[in-house]
Structures are given as structure tokens and as C-alpha cells.
C-alpha positions in Angstrom: 0.0 0.0 0.0 1.4 3.3 -1.0 1.4 6.3 1.3 -0.3 9.5 0.4 3.0 11.2 -0.4 3.9 8.3 -2.8 0.5 8.4 -4.5 0.7 12.2 -5.1 4.3 13.3 -5.3 4.8 17.0 -5.0 1.3 17.6 -3.8 0.7 19.2 -0.4 -1.6 17.3 1.9 -1.8 20.1 4.5 -5.3 21.3 3.6 -6.7 17.8 3.4 -5.2 16.9 6.8 -6.6 20.1 8.3 -10.1 19.0 7.1 -9.6 15.6 8.8 -8.5 17.4 12.0 -11.6 19.6 11.9 -13.9 16.7 11.1 -12.5 15.0 14.2 -12.7 18.1 16.4 -16.2 19.1 15.4 -17.4 15.5 15.4 -16.1 15.1 18.9 -17.7 18.3 20.1 -21.0 17.5 18.5 -21.3 13.9 19.7 -20.0 14.8 23.2 -22.9 17.3 23.3 -25.3 14.6 22.1 -24.0 12.3 24.8 -24.3 15.0 27.5 -27.9 15.8 26.4 -28.7 12.1 26.5 -27.4 11.9 30.0 -29.3 15.0 31.1 -32.6 13.5 29.8 -31.8 10.1 31.5 -31.4 8.1 28.3 -28.1 7.0 29.7 -26.7 7.1 33.2 -23.2 7.9 32.1 -22.5 11.2 30.4 -19.3 12.3 28.8 -18.1 13.8 32.1 -18.6 10.6 34.1 -15.1 9.2 33.4 -13.6 12.5 34.6 -15.7 12.6 37.8 -14.2 9.2 38.8 -10.6 10.3 38.1 -10.6 13.6 39.9 -10.0 13.4 43.7 -11.9 16.6 44.6 -15.0 15.7 42.6 -14.7 18.7 40.3 -15.2 16.4 37.3 -18.9 16.3 38.0 -19.2 20.2 38.0 -19.6 22.4 35.0 -15.8 22.7 34.7 -15.6 18.9 34.5 -18.2 19.0 31.6 -16.1 21.6 29.7 -12.9 19.7 30.3 -14.5 16.4 29.2 -15.8 18.2 26.0 -12.3 19.3 25.2 -10.6 16.0 26.0 -13.1 13.9 24.1 -12.8 16.3 21.1 -9.1 15.8 21.1 -9.5 12.0 21.3 -12.0 12.3 18.4 -9.2 13.9 16.3 -7.1 10.8 16.9 -10.1 8.6 16.0 -10.6 10.6 12.8 -7.0 10.2 11.7 -7.2 6.4 12.5 -10.2 6.3 10.1 -8.2 8.2 7.5 -5.4 5.7 7.7 -7.6 2.6 7.7 -10.7 3.3 5.7 -10.5 6.6 3.8 -11.1 4.9 0.5 -14.4 3.3 1.6 -17.5 4.9 0.3 -20.9 4.8 1.9 -22.1 4.7 5.4 -21.6 1.1 6.3 -17.9 1.3 7.0 -18.4 4.3 9.2 -21.2 2.7 11.1 -19.1 -0.4 11.6 -16.2 1.8 12.7 -18.4 3.5 15.3 -19.6 0.2 16.7 -16.0 -1.1 16.9 -15.1 2.1 18.9 -18.1 1.5 21.1 -17.0 -2.1 21.7 -13.5 -1.1 22.4 -14.6 1.5 24.9 -17.1 -0.5 26.8 -15.9 -4.1 26.4 -12.1 -3.6 26.5 -11.5 -0.3 28.2 -14.5 -0.5 30.5 -12.9 -2.7 33.1 -9.7 -0.6 33.0 -11.0 3.0 33.0 -12.8 4.3 36.1 -16.2 5.8 35.3 -16.7 3.7 32.2 -19.3 1.0 32.7 -18.4 -2.6 31.7 -20.5 -3.8 28.8 -22.0 -6.6 30.7 -23.3 -4.4 33.6 -25.0 -1.7 31.4 -28.7 -1.3 31.5 -30.6 -1.8 28.2 -31.2 2.0 28.0 -27.4 2.7 28.3 -26.6 -0.1 25.9 -29.0 1.1 23.1 -28.3 4.8 23.6 -24.5 4.6 23.6 -24.5 2.1 20.7 -26.7 4.4 18.6 -24.6 7.4 19.5 -21.4 5.7 18.5 -22.9 4.3 15.3 -24.0 7.7 14.2 -20.7 9.2 15.3 -18.9 6.6 13.2 -21.1 7.4 10.2 -20.3 11.1 10.6 -16.6 10.6 10.8 -16.5 7.9 8.1 -18.7 9.6 5.6 -17.1 13.0 6.1 -13.5 11.8 5.7 -14.3 9.5 2.7 -16.1 12.5 1.0 -13.1 14.8 1.7 -10.7 12.2 0.4 -12.6 11.7 -2.8 -12.8 15.5 -3.3 -9.1 15.8 -2.7 -8.4 13.2 -5.3 -10.7 15.0 -7.8 -8.8 18.2 -7.1 -5.5 16.5 -7.8 -6.8 15.0 -11.0 -8.0 18.4 -12.1 -4.6 19.9 -11.4 -2.8 17.1 -13.3 -5.2 17.6 -16.2 -4.6 21.3 -16.3 -0.8 20.8 -16.0 -0.7 18.3 -18.8 -2.9 20.5 -21.0 -0.6 23.5 -20.3 2.4 21.3 -21.1 0.9 20.1 -24.4 0.1 23.7 -25.5 3.8 24.7 -25.1 
């Protein structure tokens, strides 16, 4: 498998990577907000700030400051998740790969990391409401990340083809 720099020699990937970064950041903010709203309306017992409330010794993780910090931390984690999608699945089109990616992240969080991280419930101890709500949130989050990155990648490739076509037509005119 060729890297992006080998596929497109001499082409800057900076703007494309900034788009992946912004997709991760805004996806993290948006879906952390959705998770927080779901916890406020009691669709799930664990909001985005619940892991932080368990880690902090003074309990400030459960305050408004904890909510803000958890939004920022989870948005930064979402950037890493977006770049992982870019590396693994950027060429996949459609929503199925993104949905599967979101469910894999959900499984990793609650089945693998749940026993390790304080404040994250273990998959086997979750209520049905928590199970369905969090699975749906991660499924839609995966679709957002996956579809957005795949779209940006295909647009980036179209732009490169257009530049190559222009360059070759300018070369043939000379």
C-alpha cells in the first residue's frame, strides 16, 4: 500500500489533513454534546463527564468545569479517531464502513477499556437504555466521521486529477 506522499508526489496534503482534523474536532464536540444531552434526559446514566468525575479526587469532574474539560478532552480524542479512520478506511464509500467503525469504537470503549478505566461501565453491567443509547450514538458518530472523511478524500483526489489535467494540457500547449 502506497502512502499519500507516494500516491501524489509534489502535492501538499496540508489542507486535506486540516479537514480531517476539523472533522475529528467538530465530530467530537457534536457527539459529546449529544451524549451529554442524552445523560441529562436520562437516556443513559453515564454522560461524557462521568469518566472525569471518577478520576478527579476533589470531585470537580462532576461540575460544569468537568463538563467543559470532558468536551475538550473527548474532542481531542476524536481527532485521533478521525486520523485512524483516515489511515484505515478513507477509500471506503458509503455509510456502512463508518457505522461499523463507530460500533467497533463502542465495543473497544465498553468491552475492552470499560474494566480498565474508572467511570466507564463494563458492557455486561450496562442497562438496556445505556446499551442502546450509547451504541446508537457511537454508530451515528462513526457514520459522521467515516462519511465526512471519505467524502473529503474523494474531493481531494478529484482536485489532484483536475490539477494534473490542467498541468498536462498546459504542457501540451507549449
